N, C-alpha and C positions, 0 to 999 in steps of 0.2 A: 615443506608446507608454506603458510603464509608468512611465518617468522621468517623464514629464510630469504625473503624478498627485500632487496635494498632499495631505499627510495631514488637514489641516483640511477639505477636502472629503469625504474617506473619513469622517472624524469626523462632520460634518454628517449625512451619510446614515445612519450606523449608529445615530445619535441617535434617528433617525426609526423605529428598528428593522427595518431592511432587512437580509436576509440578505448573503452575500458575493456570491452570483451576482447578486442584485438591483444590489448597490451597483456592481458591475462593470458591468452593464448600463446603470445610470445615467451612469457615466463614459465609456461608450462603449469599453471594452475588454472582454477575456475574463478569466474569474475567474482563469485562470492567470498572466495580466499583473497583475492586481492583488495577487494574493498572499496566502496565509492568513495569513503573520505581520504584513503591513501591516494586514488585517483585524483579527487578534488585538490589535494596538496600539491600534486605534480602539477596540475593546471596553474596554480599559484606560483610555483616555483619556476615554471617555464613562461609566466607572462600571460598566459591566455586567459586567466582569470587575475583581476585586480584586486590586493589587499584593500580590506574595509575595516574600518574601525570598530571595535567590539563594544558598541553601543546599542540600546534598545531601539532607538530611530533607524540607525543604520539596518539593523536586522530586519526590522518591519519593512524598510523600503525594499531591500534585496529579494524579499519574499513575495511582499506584495505587488511590486513594480517590475521585478525582472522574473518572477516566479521561479526562482532558484531552489533546487534542492536542500534540505537541511545541512547534509554532508558538506556540499560545495559553500554554504553560508559559513559552517564551522571553520572549514580551511581558509577561507577569506579572512574571517575575523581571527583565527588562532585560538578559538575556544572549542569547546566540546560541543557533540549535538545536543546534549541534554541542556547545557546552559544556553544555548542559542535557542532553543524551544522556550526555556524559562523566560529569557529576555523578550521573546516574541509576545509573550503574554498567553492568555487563556482563550483568546479570540481563535474561532475555529477557521482551519486553514487545510485548503485541499488543492493540491495541484497534481493534475493526473486526467485519466480518461472518463468517460462516463459523467454521470450528472453529479452535482455535489451533495453531500448528505444535507437532509433537511429540505431539499427543494423539490418541487413538483417535477413529474417527468416533462420531458421537452417534445417527446415525440406525440403524434397524433394518436397512437396506438393505446389502447386500453387493456387491462390484464383479464377484462370479460367479467368482472364482478363490480358492483356498484359500491359506492361507498359505504353504504349500509352492510352489503353483505362481507365486507373487509375488517369489519368494528371487533366481532368477536371472533379472531382467528387464534388467540392466544392459547387455547386448550386444545390444540391439534395433538391426536395421539396421546391424550391423557385418559383414555378409557370412555365410559358412556357419557353421552351430553343429552340432557333434558329430554328423558324417555325414548330416545332412539335406541334401538337394541344394537348390541356389539355386534360388528362383523365377524361372520363364521370364517376363521382362518384356516382350519383344517378341511380336507376332504371328509373326515369322519363327521364333523360339526355340521357340514353343509347337507351330508345325506340324512342327518338326525332331523334337521330343520325342514327339510323338503317334503317330509311326511310319507316318502315311498317307501314301502316296506322291503322292497326289493334290493 
């Protein structure tokens, strides 16, 4: 398991230039068992990432300017991921694919609904809405509503 992995083995493999997935494969574990924090510590130990002071300014610079993951910042500062996030503050941070939360879409495509049509979508699947009959879900309900006696 992940507890059997020594940091020196991880350091040796990272020194060869292997990615986290390749290091995990060589160690016979999954990338999730290896963990990004342990991989980040190996990057710092081998000199691929530089140590950084454990200050709020340093954490903000690493996250905002270099777009580093929380685990890498924690490895560089020697703090836990929770403490790093706490030092960063409540400011919303997003590093990844797709649009950032809270921003409008950047593509020209639309979902097909106008803004007025999207406003009241919170009661989806919660039964009847404003005089609209419930949808017939079973074959027996559909036959009863059709009015066909056969």
